[in-house]
N, CA, C and O atoms as CSV, one atom per row, in Angstrom:
chain,resi,resn,atom,element,x,y,z
A,1,MET,N,N,-76.618,43.522,82.369
A,1,MET,CA,C,-75.632,44.031,81.948
A,1,MET,C,C,-74.593,45.107,82.461
A,1,MET,O,O,-75.086,46.194,82.764
A,2,SER,N,N,-73.435,44.985,82.580
A,2,SER,CA,C,-72.394,45.965,82.740
A,2,SER,C,C,-72.287,46.093,81.340
A,2,SER,O,O,-72.513,45.345,80.390
A,3,LYS,N,N,-71.854,47.320,81.484
A,3,LYS,CA,C,-71.294,48.206,79.704
A,3,LYS,C,C,-69.808,46.965,79.482
A,3,LYS,O,O,-69.653,46.356,78.423
A,4,GLN,N,N,-69.169,46.855,80.301
A,4,GLN,CA,C,-68.295,45.688,80.207
A,4,GLN,C,C,-68.723,44.738,80.006
A,4,GLN,O,O,-67.754,44.264,80.601
A,5,MET,N,N,-69.494,43.551,79.616
A,5,MET,CA,C,-70.248,43.400,78.604
A,5,MET,C,C,-71.374,42.903,77.864
A,5,MET,O,O,-71.828,41.886,77.341
A,6,THR,N,N,-71.565,43.929,78.045
A,6,THR,CA,C,-72.437,44.429,76.376
A,6,THR,C,C,-71.055,45.525,75.323
A,6,THR,O,O,-71.368,46.216,74.353
A,7,PHE,N,N,-69.569,45.385,75.889
A,7,PHE,CA,C,-68.443,45.716,74.851
A,7,PHE,C,C,-68.211,44.517,74.220
A,7,PHE,O,O,-68.529,44.338,73.044
A,8,MET,N,N,-67.442,43.301,75.218
A,8,MET,CA,C,-67.345,42.611,74.871
A,8,MET,C,C,-68.735,41.422,73.766
A,8,MET,O,O,-68.299,40.978,72.704
A,9,LEU,N,N,-69.404,41.260,73.940
A,9,LEU,CA,C,-70.493,40.433,72.913
A,9,LEU,C,C,-71.090,41.203,71.598
A,9,LEU,O,O,-71.423,40.620,70.566
A,10,ALA,N,N,-71.187,42.987,71.871
A,10,ALA,CA,C,-70.749,44.015,70.534
A,10,ALA,C,C,-69.790,42.827,70.014
A,10,ALA,O,O,-70.262,41.831,69.466
A,11,CYS,N,N,-68.072,43.050,70.279
A,11,CYS,CA,C,-67.242,43.124,70.067
A,11,CYS,C,C,-66.998,41.244,69.059
A,11,CYS,O,O,-66.840,41.029,67.858
A,12,ALA,N,N,-67.064,40.437,70.045
A,12,ALA,CA,C,-67.682,38.658,69.619
A,12,ALA,C,C,-68.736,39.156,68.090
A,12,ALA,O,O,-68.694,38.623,66.981
A,13,VAL,N,N,-69.558,40.251,68.506
A,13,VAL,CA,C,-70.295,39.604,66.907
A,13,VAL,C,C,-70.214,40.351,66.696
A,13,VAL,O,O,-71.365,40.765,66.558
A,14,VAL,N,N,-69.430,41.245,66.455
A,14,VAL,CA,C,-68.518,42.078,64.922
A,14,VAL,C,C,-67.810,41.461,64.865
A,14,VAL,O,O,-67.693,41.073,63.702
A,15,LEU,N,N,-66.839,40.860,65.772
A,15,LEU,CA,C,-65.120,39.310,65.043
A,15,LEU,C,C,-65.953,38.709,64.210
A,15,LEU,O,O,-65.841,38.937,63.006
A,16,SER,N,N,-67.038,37.746,64.738
A,16,SER,CA,C,-67.926,36.604,64.647
A,16,SER,C,C,-68.231,36.970,63.175
A,16,SER,O,O,-68.736,36.058,62.520
A,17,ALA,N,N,-67.941,38.530,62.330
A,17,ALA,CA,C,-69.076,38.398,61.203
A,17,ALA,C,C,-67.619,38.711,59.942
A,17,ALA,O,O,-67.468,38.547,58.731
A,18,LEU,N,N,-66.446,39.436,61.541
A,18,LEU,CA,C,-64.904,39.799,59.733
A,18,LEU,C,C,-64.092,39.186,59.961
A,18,LEU,O,O,-62.917,39.551,59.905
A,19,VAL,N,N,-64.407,38.297,60.220
A,19,VAL,CA,C,-63.144,36.910,60.898
A,19,VAL,C,C,-63.581,35.806,59.473
A,19,VAL,O,O,-62.648,35.833,58.672
A,20,PRO,N,N,-64.520,35.052,59.081
A,20,PRO,CA,C,-64.734,34.682,58.538
A,20,PRO,C,C,-65.107,35.573,56.599
A,20,PRO,O,O,-64.856,35.214,55.448
A,21,GLY,N,N,-65.743,36.710,57.173
A,21,GLY,CA,C,-65.865,37.070,55.168
A,21,GLY,C,C,-63.994,38.607,54.938
A,21,GLY,O,O,-63.957,39.519,54.113
A,22,VAL,N,N,-62.800,38.242,56.044
A,22,VAL,CA,C,-61.758,38.191,56.232
A,22,VAL,C,C,-61.378,37.211,55.407
A,22,VAL,O,O,-61.543,37.256,54.188
A,23,ALA,N,N,-60.899,36.360,55.967
A,23,ALA,CA,C,-60.629,34.934,55.722
A,23,ALA,C,C,-61.264,34.479,54.134
A,23,ALA,O,O,-60.723,34.029,53.124
A,24,GLY,N,N,-62.778,34.868,54.504
A,24,GLY,CA,C,-62.824,34.130,52.304
A,24,GLY,C,C,-62.556,34.916,51.293
A,24,GLY,O,O,-62.896,34.611,50.150
A,25,TYR,N,N,-61.693,36.411,51.681
A,25,TYR,CA,C,-61.588,36.834,50.825
A,25,TYR,C,C,-60.164,36.449,50.287
A,25,TYR,O,O,-59.832,35.763,49.320
A,26,LEU,N,N,-59.330,37.216,51.371
A,26,LEU,CA,C,-57.899,35.519,51.436
A,26,LEU,C,C,-57.719,34.880,50.955
A,26,LEU,O,O,-56.679,34.635,50.344
A,27,SER,N,N,-59.062,34.087,51.049
A,27,SER,CA,C,-58.872,32.463,49.895
A,27,SER,C,C,-59.199,32.563,48.291
A,27,SER,O,O,-58.658,31.852,47.445
A,28,ALA,N,N,-60.216,33.608,48.013
A,28,ALA,CA,C,-60.628,34.084,47.025
A,28,ALA,C,C,-59.982,34.057,46.265
A,28,ALA,O,O,-59.918,33.318,45.283
A,29,ARG,N,N,-59.079,35.285,46.760
A,29,ARG,CA,C,-57.408,35.855,46.427
A,29,ARG,C,C,-56.258,35.560,46.484
A,29,ARG,O,O,-55.298,36.280,46.211
A,30,TRP,N,N,-56.258,34.470,46.846
A,30,TRP,CA,C,-55.285,33.079,46.534
A,30,TRP,C,C,-55.118,32.458,45.891
A,30,TRP,O,O,-54.114,32.002,45.344
A,31,GLU,N,N,-56.773,32.232,45.800
A,31,GLU,CA,C,-56.993,30.893,44.295
A,31,GLU,C,C,-57.341,31.624,43.186
A,31,GLU,O,O,-57.504,31.000,42.137
A,32,ALA,N,N,-57.566,33.435,43.202
A,32,ALA,CA,C,-57.044,33.609,41.573
A,32,ALA,C,C,-55.810,33.858,41.658
A,32,ALA,O,O,-55.323,33.473,40.595
A,33,ILE,N,N,-55.014,34.281,42.309
A,33,ILE,CA,C,-53.142,33.862,41.776
A,33,ILE,C,C,-52.725,32.874,41.390
A,33,ILE,O,O,-51.610,32.656,40.917
A,34,GLU,N,N,-53.497,32.245,41.536
A,34,GLU,CA,C,-52.317,30.847,41.308
A,34,GLU,C,C,-54.082,30.114,40.476
A,34,GLU,O,O,-53.864,28.935,40.197
A,35,SER,N,N,-55.635,30.532,40.063
A,35,SER,CA,C,-55.139,30.674,38.778
A,35,SER,C,C,-54.237,30.851,38.067
A,35,SER,O,O,-53.317,30.147,37.649
A,36,ALA,N,N,-54.750,32.528,37.856
A,36,ALA,CA,C,-52.778,33.438,36.799
A,36,ALA,C,C,-52.793,32.855,37.420
A,36,ALA,O,O,-53.770,32.715,38.156
A,37,GLU,N,N,-51.609,32.083,37.517
A,37,GLU,CA,C,-50.205,31.135,37.815
A,37,GLU,C,C,-49.970,29.965,36.790
A,37,GLU,O,O,-48.877,29.726,36.277
A,38,ARG,N,N,-51.268,29.180,36.525
A,38,ARG,CA,C,-51.359,27.701,36.495
A,38,ARG,C,C,-51.821,28.041,34.665
A,38,ARG,O,O,-51.518,27.242,33.779
A,39,ASN,N,N,-52.660,29.497,34.364
A,39,ASN,CA,C,-52.739,29.625,33.489
A,39,ASN,C,C,-51.231,31.158,32.310
A,39,ASN,O,O,-51.086,31.742,31.236
A,40,LEU,N,N,-50.800,31.018,33.245
A,40,LEU,CA,C,-49.002,32.006,32.632
A,40,LEU,C,C,-48.460,30.734,32.192
A,40,LEU,O,O,-48.124,30.614,31.014
A,41,HIS,N,N,-48.288,29.387,33.334
A,41,HIS,CA,C,-47.251,28.084,33.039
A,41,HIS,C,C,-48.120,28.038,31.428
A,41,HIS,O,O,-47.496,28.600,30.528
A,42,ALA,N,N,-49.413,27.450,31.052
A,42,ALA,CA,C,-49.697,26.675,30.220
A,42,ALA,C,C,-48.974,27.687,28.422
A,42,ALA,O,O,-48.356,27.495,27.375
A,43,LEU,N,N,-49.749,28.834,29.313
A,43,LEU,CA,C,-49.263,29.420,28.063
A,43,LEU,C,C,-47.371,29.902,27.338
A,43,LEU,O,O,-46.891,30.444,26.343
A,44,GLU,N,N,-46.782,29.101,28.948
A,44,GLU,CA,C,-45.582,29.692,28.240
A,44,GLU,C,C,-45.147,28.743,27.885
A,44,GLU,O,O,-44.078,28.807,27.277
A,45,ALA,N,N,-46.126,26.741,28.228
A,45,ALA,CA,C,-45.649,25.828,27.534
A,45,ALA,C,C,-45.727,26.248,26.190
A,45,ALA,O,O,-44.690,26.206,25.528
A,46,ARG,N,N,-46.892,26.693,25.606
A,46,ARG,CA,C,-47.495,27.050,24.460
A,46,ARG,C,C,-46.247,27.356,23.665
A,46,ARG,O,O,-45.885,26.693,22.694
A,47,LEU,N,N,-45.520,28.571,24.224
A,47,LEU,CA,C,-44.372,28.999,23.893
A,47,LEU,C,C,-44.070,28.577,23.369
A,47,LEU,O,O,-44.381,28.500,22.180
A,48,HIS,N,N,-42.814,27.733,24.269
A,48,HIS,CA,C,-41.929,26.754,23.821
A,48,HIS,C,C,-41.440,25.999,23.068
A,48,HIS,O,O,-40.341,25.779,22.559
A,49,LEU,N,N,-43.480,25.211,23.058
A,49,LEU,CA,C,-43.537,24.904,21.674
A,49,LEU,C,C,-43.721,24.818,20.483
A,49,LEU,O,O,-43.567,24.014,19.565
A,50,ARG,N,N,-44.315,26.442,20.788
A,50,ARG,CA,C,-44.495,27.274,19.087
A,50,ARG,C,C,-42.924,26.627,18.900
A,50,ARG,O,O,-42.529,25.720,18.167
A,51,GLN,N,N,-42.340,27.323,19.694
A,51,GLN,CA,C,-40.865,28.175,19.755
A,51,GLN,C,C,-39.959,27.111,18.985
A,51,GLN,O,O,-39.147,27.347,18.091
A,52,ALA,N,N,-40.296,25.884,19.549
A,52,ALA,CA,C,-39.734,24.917,19.475
A,52,ALA,C,C,-39.934,23.587,18.417
A,52,ALA,O,O,-39.413,22.495,18.188
A,53,ARG,N,N,-40.776,24.235,18.056
A,53,ARG,CA,C,-41.648,23.820,16.406
A,53,ARG,C,C,-41.207,24.144,14.983
A,53,ARG,O,O,-41.069,23.529,13.925
A,54,ASP,N,N,-40.936,26.286,15.762
A,54,ASP,CA,C,-40.527,26.225,15.006
A,54,ASP,C,C,-38.577,27.057,14.498
A,54,ASP,O,O,-38.261,27.848,13.609
A,55,ALA,N,N,-38.097,26.649,15.126
A,55,ALA,CA,C,-37.376,26.692,14.910
A,55,ALA,C,C,-35.830,26.150,14.357
A,55,ALA,O,O,-35.530,25.006,14.698
A,56,HIS,N,N,-35.075,26.734,13.721
A,56,HIS,CA,C,-34.626,25.875,12.649
A,56,HIS,C,C,-32.790,25.943,12.626
A,56,HIS,O,O,-31.985,26.651,13.230
A,57,PRO,N,N,-32.647,24.854,11.631
A,57,PRO,CA,C,-31.203,24.820,12.418
A,57,PRO,C,C,-30.798,26.708,11.983
A,57,PRO,O,O,-31.484,27.513,11.354
A,58,VAL,N,N,-29.126,26.911,12.776
A,58,VAL,CA,C,-28.257,27.751,13.001
A,58,VAL,C,C,-28.100,27.658,11.234
A,58,VAL,O,O,-28.731,27.914,10.208
A,59,SER,N,N,-26.801,27.107,11.698
A,59,SER,CA,C,-25.421,26.554,10.876
A,59,SER,C,C,-26.030,25.819,10.500
A,59,SER,O,O,-26.946,25.257,11.102
A,60,TYR,N,N,-25.296,25.448,8.249
A,60,TYR,CA,C,-25.967,24.514,7.086
A,60,TYR,C,C,-24.649,23.415,7.670
A,60,TYR,O,O,-23.611,23.573,8.313
A,61,PRO,N,N,-25.102,22.681,7.271
A,61,PRO,CA,C,-24.598,21.097,7.312
A,61,PRO,C,C,-23.047,21.079,6.453
A,61,PRO,O,O,-22.324,20.092,6.313
A,62,ALA,N,N,-22.876,22.012,6.109
A,62,ALA,CA,C,-21.408,21.839,5.191
A,62,ALA,C,C,-21.105,23.072,6.147
A,62,ALA,O,O,-21.763,23.782,6.907
A,63,PRO,N,N,-19.416,22.948,5.616
A,63,PRO,CA,C,-18.729,23.788,6.570
A,63,PRO,C,C,-18.075,25.355,4.894
A,63,PRO,O,O,-17.716,25.170,3.731
A,64,CYS,N,N,-18.223,26.476,5.620
A,64,CYS,CA,C,-18.207,27.641,4.663
A,64,CYS,C,C,-16.548,27.404,3.983
A,64,CYS,O,O,-15.796,27.203,4.937
A,65,LEU,N,N,-15.895,27.374,2.859
A,65,LEU,CA,C,-14.494,26.162,2.736
A,65,LEU,C,C,-13.847,28.124,2.540
A,65,LEU,O,O,-12.622,28.176,2.647
A,66,ARG,N,N,-14.494,29.474,2.303
A,66,ARG,CA,C,-13.671,30.786,2.001
A,66,ARG,C,C,-14.803,31.702,2.468
A,66,ARG,O,O,-15.891,31.336,2.913
A,67,THR,N,N,-14.561,32.394,2.372
A,67,THR,CA,C,-14.835,33.979,2.313
A,67,THR,C,C,-16.010,34.185,1.186
A,67,THR,O,O,-15.244,33.766,0.319
A,68,PRO,N,N,-16.877,34.389,0.649
A,68,PRO,CA,C,-17.160,35.294,-0.965
A,68,PRO,C,C,-16.872,36.364,-0.730
A,68,PRO,O,O,-17.251,36.959,0.278
A,69,ILE,N,N,-15.633,37.165,-2.219
A,69,ILE,CA,C,-14.959,38.339,-2.320
A,69,ILE,C,C,-16.291,38.891,-2.360
A,69,ILE,O,O,-17.348,38.308,-2.605
A,70,ILE,N,N,-16.054,40.253,-2.049
A,70,ILE,CA,C,-17.491,41.192,-2.012
A,70,ILE,C,C,-16.809,42.683,-3.260
A,70,ILE,O,O,-15.763,43.327,-3.348
A,71,PRO,N,N,-17.896,42.649,-3.873
A,71,PRO,CA,C,-17.756,43.021,-5.133
A,71,PRO,C,C,-17.256,44.978,-4.336
A,71,PRO,O,O,-17.687,45.527,-3.323
A,72,ARG,N,N,-16.459,45.360,-5.147
A,72,ARG,CA,C,-16.175,47.060,-4.835
A,72,ARG,C,C,-16.838,48.150,-5.404
A,72,ARG,O,O,-17.980,47.821,-5.724
A,73,THR,N,N,-16.633,49.079,-5.607
A,73,THR,CA,C,-17.526,49.952,-6.383
A,73,THR,C,C,-15.848,50.685,-7.289
A,73,THR,O,O,-14.817,51.193,-6.850
A,74,HIS,N,N,-16.411,50.333,-8.813
A,74,HIS,CA,C,-15.558,50.784,-9.327
A,74,HIS,C,C,-15.549,52.327,-9.526
A,74,HIS,O,O,-16.380,53.160,-9.889
A,75,GLN,N,N,-14.282,52.344,-9.140
A,75,GLN,CA,C,-13.596,54.196,-9.417
A,75,GLN,C,C,-13.149,54.641,-11.023
A,75,GLN,O,O,-12.325,54.079,-11.745
A,76,VAL,N,N,-14.155,56.087,-11.374
A,76,VAL,CA,C,-13.597,55.963,-12.007
A,76,VAL,C,C,-12.502,57.010,-12.295
A,76,VAL,O,O,-12.405,57.827,-11.379
A,77,PRO,N,N,-11.257,57.294,-13.798
A,77,PRO,CA,C,-10.430,57.423,-13.388
A,77,PRO,C,C,-11.475,59.387,-13.646
A,77,PRO,O,O,-12.675,59.481,-13.904
A,78,ALA,N,N,-10.578,60.490,-13.474
A,78,ALA,CA,C,-10.829,61.585,-13.226
A,78,ALA,C,C,-10.900,62.206,-14.980
A,78,ALA,O,O,-11.859,62.778,-15.499
A,79,THR,N,N,-9.775,61.923,-15.521
A,79,THR,CA,C,-10.208,62.055,-17.378
A,79,THR,C,C,-11.308,61.050,-18.448
A,79,THR,O,O,-11.283,61.155,-19.674
A,80,ALA,N,N,-12.150,60.181,-17.762
A,80,ALA,CA,C,-13.283,59.698,-17.693
A,80,ALA,C,C,-14.373,61.039,-18.233
A,80,ALA,O,O,-14.572,61.805,-19.176
A,81,LEU,N,N,-14.796,60.722,-17.088
A,81,LEU,CA,C,-15.013,62.297,-16.628
A,81,LEU,C,C,-15.483,63.555,-17.246
A,81,LEU,O,O,-16.263,64.449,-16.918
A,82,GLY,N,N,-14.474,63.215,-18.592
A,82,GLY,CA,C,-14.069,64.920,-19.219
A,82,GLY,C,C,-13.767,66.434,-18.845
A,82,GLY,O,O,-13.662,66.614,-17.631
A,83,ASP,N,N,-13.656,67.211,-19.398
A,83,ASP,CA,C,-13.547,68.490,-19.112
A,83,ASP,C,C,-14.277,69.025,-17.407
A,83,ASP,O,O,-15.339,69.435,-16.938
A,84,HIS,N,N,-13.216,68.760,-17.078
A,84,HIS,CA,C,-13.432,69.778,-15.393
A,84,HIS,C,C,-13.593,70.957,-15.854
A,84,HIS,O,O,-14.738,71.264,-15.524
A,85,ARG,N,N,-13.105,71.851,-16.453
A,85,ARG,CA,C,-13.424,73.524,-16.880
A,85,ARG,C,C,-14.861,73.546,-17.113
A,85,ARG,O,O,-15.685,74.358,-16.692
A,86,ARG,N,N,-15.012,72.627,-17.778
A,86,ARG,CA,C,-17.217,72.908,-18.709
A,86,ARG,C,C,-17.574,73.353,-16.936
A,86,ARG,O,O,-18.256,74.378,-16.932
A,87,TRP,N,N,-17.287,72.850,-15.517
A,87,TRP,CA,C,-18.305,72.400,-14.643
A,87,TRP,C,C,-17.935,73.597,-13.954
A,87,TRP,O,O,-18.596,74.532,-13.501
A,88,LEU,N,N,-16.461,73.281,-13.995
A,88,LEU,CA,C,-16.353,74.988,-13.355
A,88,LEU,C,C,-17.306,76.205,-13.730
A,88,LEU,O,O,-17.923,76.834,-12.870
A,89,ARG,N,N,-17.355,76.414,-14.767
A,89,ARG,CA,C,-18.829,77.615,-15.147
A,89,ARG,C,C,-19.935,77.826,-15.119
A,89,ARG,O,O,-20.590,78.802,-15.485
A,90,ASP,N,N,-20.472,75.949,-14.214
A,90,ASP,CA,C,-21.322,75.729,-15.078
A,90,ASP,C,C,-21.816,75.971,-13.411
A,90,ASP,O,O,-22.993,75.652,-13.246
A,91,LEU,N,N,-21.148,76.454,-12.218
A,91,LEU,CA,C,-21.159,75.691,-10.896
A,91,LEU,C,C,-22.043,77.135,-10.497
A,91,LEU,O,O,-21.797,78.240,-10.980
A,92,PRO,N,N,-23.040,76.857,-9.577
A,92,PRO,CA,C,-23.927,77.960,-9.102
A,92,PRO,C,C,-23.179,79.464,-9.221
A,92,PRO,O,O,-22.193,79.717,-9.912
A,93,GLY,N,N,-23.955,80.428,-8.319
A,93,GLY,CA,C,-23.597,81.469,-8.157
A,93,GLY,C,C,-22.726,82.137,-6.563
A,93,GLY,O,O,-22.128,83.198,-6.388
A,94,TRP,N,N,-23.097,80.569,-5.282
A,94,TRP,CA,C,-23.113,80.939,-4.317
A,94,TRP,C,C,-21.774,80.837,-3.746
A,94,TRP,O,O,-21.301,81.555,-2.865
A,95,VAL,N,N,-20.904,79.305,-4.697
A,95,VAL,CA,C,-19.747,78.469,-4.591
A,95,VAL,C,C,-19.281,80.043,-4.720
A,95,VAL,O,O,-19.822,80.968,-5.327
A,96,PRO,N,N,-17.831,80.002,-3.763
A,96,PRO,CA,C,-16.597,80.694,-3.192
A,96,PRO,C,C,-15.662,80.567,-4.032
A,96,PRO,O,O,-15.046,79.518,-4.221
A,97,GLU,N,N,-15.442,81.789,-4.700
A,97,GLU,CA,C,-14.312,81.401,-6.084
A,97,GLU,C,C,-13.145,81.058,-5.279
A,97,GLU,O,O,-12.509,80.204,-5.897
A,98,GLY,N,N,-12.736,81.270,-4.468
A,98,GLY,CA,C,-10.975,79.869,-4.187
A,98,GLY,C,C,-10.923,78.968,-4.073
A,98,GLY,O,O,-9.914,78.270,-3.965
A,99,VAL,N,N,-13.024,78.403,-4.043
A,99,VAL,CA,C,-12.421,77.061,-3.944
A,99,VAL,C,C,-12.771,77.092,-5.733
A,99,VAL,O,O,-12.016,76.470,-6.481
A,100,LEU,N,N,-13.531,77.585,-6.092
A,100,LEU,CA,C,-13.552,78.054,-7.976
A,100,LEU,C,C,-11.824,77.650,-8.783
A,100,LEU,O,O,-11.448,76.980,-9.745
A,101,GLN,N,N,-11.058,78.657,-7.539
A,101,GLN,CA,C,-9.781,77.712,-8.132
A,101,GLN,C,C,-8.506,77.337,-7.650
A,101,GLN,O,O,-7.369,77.646,-8.006
A,102,GLU,N,N,-9.003,76.509,-6.648
A,102,GLU,CA,C,-8.064,75.365,-6.747
A,102,GLU,C,C,-8.332,74.747,-6.665
A,102,GLU,O,O,-7.674,73.921,-6.033
A,103,LEU,N,N,-10.055,74.270,-7.382
A,103,LEU,CA,C,-9.992,72.986,-8.189
A,103,LEU,C,C,-9.990,72.896,-9.486
A,103,LEU,O,O,-10.164,71.859,-10.125
A,104,ASP,N,N,-9.593,75.076,-10.360
A,104,ASP,CA,C,-8.984,74.643,-11.656
A,104,ASP,C,C,-7.917,74.484,-11.157
A,104,ASP,O,O,-8.118,73.269,-11.140
A,105,SER,N,N,-6.158,74.639,-10.370
A,105,SER,CA,C,-5.272,74.090,-10.018
A,105,SER,C,C,-4.682,73.122,-9.679
A,105,SER,O,O,-3.571,72.636,-9.893
A,106,VAL,N,N,-6.402,72.642,-8.562
A,106,VAL,CA,C,-6.121,70.552,-8.914
A,106,VAL,C,C,-5.656,69.526,-10.464
A,106,VAL,O,O,-4.998,68.490,-10.555
A,107,GLY,N,N,-6.495,70.569,-11.754
A,107,GLY,CA,C,-7.447,70.365,-12.591
A,107,GLY,C,C,-6.304,70.160,-13.901
A,107,GLY,O,O,-6.707,69.921,-15.040
């Protein structure tokens, strides 16, 4: 047998083993992808069913006639707080004197 014939037979043997192996591998991967896709669609369907079952209406059956009044904080007049000069004496020492004089002039 010639070298060319031996090479051709060796290539045929390698290809006869390689082609079915690659085809089997690719078909198994394709089936795994299709199975994962089917599982995903089943999970999505279950999720949509659960969301539809747990859904509640967003609006009330009767329309709102007016907006409720939001209570505001009540501001106490400064005179109700007592003598502010007493507070000026009790302020800590780190407060600058200019601030104390401004507060004294305001009150």
